[in-house]
N, C-alpha and C positions, 0 to 999 in steps of 0.2 A: 503494499499499500503506499501512498505516496505520502510526501511531508504535511501536507494539507491534510487529511485524515485525522494525523496524529497531532498535528495543532488546534483542531478543532475539538479533538478528543480532550485533550490537557488543557485548553481554556472552559470548556463543559461542566468536566468530570473533575481535574486536578491529579487524575491519574496518568501515567504515561509510561509506555515498556520501554526496558532498556536489557541488556546482554542476557542468555540464558532463558528469556523467559518471564524475566521477574518484571515485575511494576514497582514503581514508586508512585509515590503522593506528592504533590509538589504544595506546601503550603502557603495558602493563599487568604490570603482577607474577605470573608465573607462580609457581604450588605444584611445590615441588618434586619430583618424583616418584624416592622409593630403590628402585631393583630391586638383588634379591639382588645380579648383578653389579655395581654401583657400591658397594652398601654393603661386598663385597666388597675393591674398589678402592680405598676412603676407606680401610678397615683397613689394606693393604698400604701406600697411599701415609703412612700414621701411622705403623706399624713402619719402616719404609724412613728418616724427618725421626729416630730416636730420640729422642723428646721426652724433655725433662726437667720435673720438679713446673713450676721457672721458663718453659719454652716451648710447653709444653704445651695453652694456649689459643690463642696466634700459632699451632702449626700446625695445630690445629682452624679455625683462622679460614681460612689458606691453602688448607685442603685444601674446604673448604665455599665460597671463592669460586671455588675453579677448577672446582668442578662447578657451579656456578652459572652460569659461563659455557658450559661445556660444553650445558647446556640449553639457555637461548639461544642456541648456533649452530644447535641441532640446531630448535629451535622457527622461527627465522627461515628456515630449510630449509626445513620445515614450509609456514609459511608462504607461502613465495616457491614452492611447488609449486600451493598452492591458487591464488595469484596466475594462475598459468601455465595454469592448467587454464580460467580464465574468460575468455583472452585469447584 
């Protein structure tokens, strides 16, 4: 197959083949998907922290980090399921 196929596969899935039939996952930053549920959860977490003007930015950063970790865990599980299907 040509380079175009592998380039498109890498961009879409993050996986690329290397020598000896092995596959490597390219680490990439995923876009953060805010659903209605995740927005509601973020607002609830923010309100639970009872932020003040001095701590508001720290609270928002902590919530965003927690959401990013959750998204990353979900992406890893989805990636592993794809790998398991092809093995």
